[in-house]
C-alpha positions as CSV (number, residue, x, y, z in Angstrom):
1,M,-0.1,0.0,-0.2
2,C,1.4,3.5,-1.0
3,P,0.7,6.1,1.7
4,I,-2.3,7.8,0.4
5,S,-4.9,9.4,2.7
6,V,-8.2,10.8,0.9
7,N,-10.6,13.4,1.6
8,F,-13.8,14.4,0.6
9,T,-13.1,18.5,-0.3
10,E,-16.3,20.1,-1.9
11,R,-19.2,19.5,-4.2
12,I,-19.3,21.4,-7.7
13,N,-22.8,22.3,-8.9
14,V,-24.0,23.4,-12.0
15,G,-27.8,23.8,-11.3
16,R,-30.1,21.7,-13.0
17,D,-27.8,20.9,-16.2
18,E,-26.7,17.3,-16.7
19,V,-23.0,17.0,-16.6
20,F,-21.4,14.7,-19.1
21,G,-17.6,15.4,-18.7
22,I,-15.2,17.0,-17.1
23,T,-11.4,18.1,-17.5
24,K,-9.0,20.7,-16.1
25,L,-7.0,23.2,-18.2
26,R,-4.3,25.4,-16.9
27,N,-5.9,27.1,-13.8
28,E,-9.6,26.0,-14.4
29,I,-12.0,23.1,-14.3
30,Y,-14.6,22.5,-17.2
31,L,-17.9,20.6,-16.9
32,L,-19.4,19.6,-20.0
33,C,-23.2,20.2,-19.7
34,R,-26.1,19.1,-21.6
35,S,-28.9,22.3,-21.2
36,F,-31.2,23.9,-23.2
37,P,-31.9,25.7,-25.2
38,Y,-28.2,25.2,-26.0
39,N,-25.4,22.9,-24.7
40,I,-22.6,24.8,-22.4
41,I,-19.2,24.4,-20.8
42,C,-18.9,26.0,-17.1
43,T,-15.9,26.7,-16.0
44,F,-14.6,27.0,-12.4
45,D,-11.7,28.0,-10.5
46,V,-9.3,25.3,-9.8
47,R,-8.8,26.5,-6.0
48,F,-11.7,26.0,-3.2
49,P,-14.3,27.3,-3.1
50,F,-14.3,26.5,-6.7
51,R,-15.6,29.8,-8.3
52,L,-18.3,29.8,-10.9
53,L,-16.1,32.0,-13.8
54,K,-18.0,31.6,-17.1
55,R,-20.0,29.6,-19.3
56,I,-19.5,28.9,-22.6
57,N,-22.0,28.6,-25.3
58,I,-21.2,25.4,-27.6
59,K,-24.9,25.2,-29.7
60,E,-22.9,23.8,-32.3
61,I,-22.3,20.6,-30.3
62,R,-25.6,18.6,-30.5
63,D,-24.7,15.5,-28.3
64,P,-22.0,16.3,-25.9
65,D,-20.4,13.2,-24.5
66,D,-16.9,13.9,-23.0
67,I,-14.3,16.4,-22.9
68,R,-10.8,16.4,-22.4
69,S,-7.6,19.0,-22.9
70,S,-4.3,19.5,-24.2
71,E,-2.1,21.6,-21.9
72,K,0.5,21.6,-24.5
73,E,-1.7,23.3,-27.1
74,N,-4.2,25.0,-24.4
75,V,-7.3,23.8,-26.3
76,L,-10.1,21.6,-25.4
77,Y,-11.6,18.5,-27.4
78,V,-15.0,17.6,-26.9
79,S,-16.7,14.1,-28.7
80,D,-20.1,14.7,-30.4
81,L,-22.1,11.0,-30.2
82,D,-25.0,11.5,-32.4
83,R,-22.5,13.2,-35.3
84,K,-19.8,10.8,-34.9
85,F,-17.4,14.4,-34.5
86,I,-15.0,15.5,-32.3
87,W,-14.8,19.3,-31.8
88,K,-11.6,21.3,-31.0
89,I,-12.0,24.3,-28.7
90,V,-9.6,26.9,-28.9
91,R,-9.3,29.7,-26.4
92,E,-8.5,33.1,-27.7
93,T,-6.8,36.0,-26.0
94,D,-9.9,38.0,-26.2
95,D,-11.6,35.0,-23.5
96,K,-13.8,33.9,-26.9
97,H,-13.8,30.5,-27.9
98,Q,-13.5,29.2,-31.5
99,I,-15.2,25.7,-31.8
100,I,-13.8,24.0,-34.9
101,K,-15.3,20.5,-36.1
102,W,-11.9,18.8,-36.2
103,L,-12.4,15.0,-36.6
104,T,-15.4,13.0,-38.5
105,L,-15.3,9.3,-37.4
106,D,-17.3,6.3,-38.9
107,Y,-18.3,4.9,-35.3
108,Y,-19.6,6.4,-31.9
109,P,-17.1,8.4,-30.3
110,T,-18.4,7.7,-26.6
111,T,-15.0,8.4,-24.7
112,F,-11.4,9.1,-25.7
113,S,-8.1,10.0,-24.1
114,M,-5.0,12.4,-24.7
115,S,-1.8,11.4,-24.1
116,G,1.1,13.4,-22.7
117,D,2.3,15.0,-25.9
118,G,-0.9,16.6,-27.2
119,H,-2.0,13.4,-29.1
120,V,-5.9,12.3,-28.9
121,L,-6.3,8.4,-28.7
122,V,-9.8,7.3,-30.2
123,Y,-10.8,3.4,-29.8
124,N,-13.4,1.5,-31.8
125,S,-14.6,-1.0,-29.5
126,T,-16.2,-3.2,-32.2
127,L,-12.8,-3.9,-33.9
128,S,-10.7,-3.5,-31.3
129,I,-8.6,-0.6,-32.9
130,L,-6.4,2.3,-31.1
131,R,-6.0,5.3,-33.3
132,I,-3.9,8.1,-32.7
133,Y,-4.4,11.4,-34.3
134,G,-2.2,14.7,-34.3
135,S,-3.1,18.2,-33.7
136,N,-3.9,18.6,-37.2
137,A,-6.6,15.7,-37.1
138,E,-3.7,13.8,-39.1
139,L,-3.7,9.9,-38.5
140,L,-0.1,9.1,-36.9
141,R,-0.7,5.4,-36.0
142,S,-3.4,2.4,-36.0
143,T,-3.0,-0.3,-33.8
144,E,-4.8,-3.4,-33.4
145,L,-5.3,-5.1,-30.3
146,T,-4.3,-8.7,-29.7
147,R,-7.1,-11.5,-30.1
148,D,-7.8,-11.8,-26.6
149,I,-9.0,-8.2,-25.8
150,Q,-12.4,-8.3,-26.4
151,N,-15.2,-4.9,-26.4
152,P,-12.6,-2.6,-24.8
153,Y,-14.5,-0.1,-22.8
154,Y,-11.5,2.4,-22.5
155,A,-7.6,3.0,-23.4
156,A,-5.1,5.4,-22.4
157,G,-1.4,5.7,-23.1
158,T,1.4,5.3,-20.6
159,S,4.3,7.3,-19.7
160,F,6.4,4.5,-21.8
161,G,4.6,4.7,-25.1
162,N,2.4,1.6,-23.8
163,F,-1.3,1.3,-23.5
164,I,-3.9,0.5,-20.5
165,V,-7.1,-1.3,-22.0
166,L,-10.2,-1.8,-20.2
167,H,-11.8,-4.9,-21.7
168,W,-13.5,-8.0,-21.6
169,W,-11.5,-11.4,-21.0
170,M,-11.9,-15.1,-20.6
171,D,-9.2,-17.5,-19.4
172,E,-9.1,-19.8,-22.3
173,K,-6.7,-22.4,-20.6
174,T,-9.4,-22.4,-17.9
175,A,-12.3,-22.6,-19.9
176,E,-10.7,-25.7,-21.9
177,S,-9.5,-27.6,-18.7
178,E,-12.1,-26.9,-16.4
179,G,-15.3,-26.0,-18.9
180,N,-15.4,-22.5,-16.9
181,R,-16.3,-19.9,-19.6
182,E,-16.6,-16.7,-17.5
183,W,-16.2,-13.4,-19.0
184,L,-14.3,-11.0,-16.6
185,I,-13.6,-7.4,-17.0
186,V,-9.8,-6.7,-16.6
187,M,-7.3,-4.3,-17.3
188,S,-4.2,-4.9,-20.0
189,E,-1.1,-3.2,-20.7
190,V,-0.2,-3.8,-24.2
191,S,3.0,-3.1,-26.0
192,R,2.9,0.0,-28.7
193,D,2.0,-2.4,-31.5
194,G,-0.9,-3.8,-29.4
195,Q,0.3,-7.3,-29.8
196,T,2.2,-8.1,-26.7
197,V,0.1,-8.0,-23.7
198,V,3.0,-6.7,-20.6
199,R,0.7,-7.1,-17.6
200,R,-2.9,-7.7,-16.9
201,F,-5.1,-7.1,-13.8
202,I,-7.5,-9.8,-13.1
203,P,-9.5,-9.8,-10.2
204,S,-8.6,-12.5,-7.5
205,N,-11.6,-12.1,-5.4
206,E,-15.0,-10.9,-5.5
207,K,-14.4,-7.4,-3.9
208,Q,-11.9,-6.6,-6.7
209,K,-14.4,-7.6,-9.5
210,L,-15.2,-4.6,-11.8
211,N,-19.4,-4.0,-12.7
212,R,-19.4,-1.8,-15.8
213,P,-16.8,0.0,-15.5
214,E,-16.9,3.3,-17.9
215,Y,-13.4,5.4,-17.5
216,I,-9.7,4.8,-16.4
217,L,-7.2,7.5,-16.1
218,L,-3.2,7.6,-15.4
219,D,-1.2,9.9,-13.3
220,S,2.3,10.9,-14.0
221,D,3.3,7.9,-12.1
222,D,1.1,5.4,-14.3
223,R,-0.8,4.4,-11.4
224,V,-4.6,3.7,-13.0
225,F,-7.6,5.1,-11.6
226,V,-11.0,3.5,-12.4
227,A,-14.3,4.2,-12.5
228,D,-16.2,1.4,-11.3
229,T,-19.8,2.7,-12.4
230,E,-22.1,0.1,-11.4
231,N,-20.3,-0.6,-8.1
232,N,-20.4,2.8,-7.1
233,R,-16.8,3.5,-6.4
234,V,-13.9,4.4,-7.6
235,I,-10.5,2.1,-7.3
236,L,-6.6,2.5,-7.6
237,L,-4.2,0.2,-9.3
238,D,-0.3,0.4,-9.0
239,S,1.5,1.0,-12.1
240,D,2.4,-2.6,-12.3
241,L,-1.6,-3.1,-12.5
242,R,-2.0,-4.6,-8.8
243,W,-4.9,-3.8,-6.6
244,N,-3.9,-1.1,-4.3
245,R,-7.2,0.3,-2.8
246,I,-10.8,1.6,-2.8
247,I,-10.5,5.7,-3.3
248,C,-13.9,6.3,-2.9
249,P,-16.7,6.5,-1.1
250,T,-14.7,7.4,1.9
251,N,-15.7,6.4,5.2
252,E,-16.6,9.8,6.1
253,E,-19.1,9.6,2.8
254,K,-20.3,6.4,4.0
255,E,-21.4,7.7,7.3
256,V,-22.5,11.5,6.5
257,R,-22.6,12.4,3.1
258,R,-24.0,10.7,0.1
259,P,-21.5,9.4,-2.4
260,I,-21.0,10.4,-5.8
261,P,-23.7,7.6,-7.7
262,S,-22.6,5.7,-11.0
263,P,-19.0,7.6,-11.1
264,C,-18.4,7.8,-14.9
265,R,-16.2,10.4,-15.5
266,L,-12.8,11.3,-13.6
267,C,-10.1,13.9,-13.6
268,Y,-7.1,14.4,-11.8
269,D,-5.1,17.5,-10.7
270,E,-1.4,16.8,-10.2
271,E,-0.5,20.2,-9.1
272,M,-3.4,20.3,-6.3
273,K,-3.9,16.4,-5.7
274,Q,-7.4,16.9,-6.5
275,L,-9.7,13.9,-7.9
276,I,-12.7,15.2,-9.3
277,I,-15.2,12.5,-9.9
278,L,-18.5,12.7,-12.0
279,G,-21.6,10.4,-11.4
280,S,-24.1,9.5,-14.1
281,F,-26.9,12.2,-14.6
282,E,-25.6,14.4,-11.9
283,N,-25.7,17.8,-12.0
284,G,-22.1,18.3,-10.4
285,A,-18.9,16.6,-9.3
286,N,-17.2,15.7,-6.2
287,V,-13.8,16.8,-5.4
288,Y,-11.3,14.5,-3.2
289,T,-8.1,16.1,-2.0
290,F,-5.0,13.3,-1.5
291,S,-2.1,13.9,1.1
């Protein structure tokens, strides 16, 4: 166990709007909201008490589903599920934002991730293919995953250039010898070409089993945070994909607060040591501080 203490800090609310994504860029937190008559992005100060700074009109984006940021280029990316688009939002010096239709796909971009060098990682769960795009939407690399990685939920790049993939898996050796054809949701680290499994997290007991997880993120040490959605918790795996602990809900929340239900989006602020968690169909996010 690494010496970590996690405390609930504050809840960020956006009123009646439903929040579908969260990210941090420079000194602001961005919440992606589906609203009426048009969708918006609410920005908050990164420091307590997380003051609301502004609302950005994104009426061009019809069905927003996830938001990510590039510190390198100082831009935002938003997936548009219905249109199969990814949009780029460029911050301009006069506090205005230019919204650009950046990438058109032939499948639904439910979630996507960013690499440390500012590249966008998009994955096709049906074909088990990862695609990496540069800042000008040029395809830099297409990686087909090894055969035993089925229906990937999510993928993220490590600091070494490998990929962490959340997916369905079956132990074929056990299935052949014992007739046990149980499918599990596991985490695999695969090589850059997608064909070699470097290591794998396989639940070793009932407590570790994942239930419809929807999101992962990696910190600078390649530790993995997992939004274990239907188990109503967020867990932490070490950089070698070994189970570390349940991050939240915390003991304090279990006793006196309502934990975030069905966590589905995560954002980790390395500088502030804050984990921000968004739940399904929620109108806000919970902030946790590490010490």
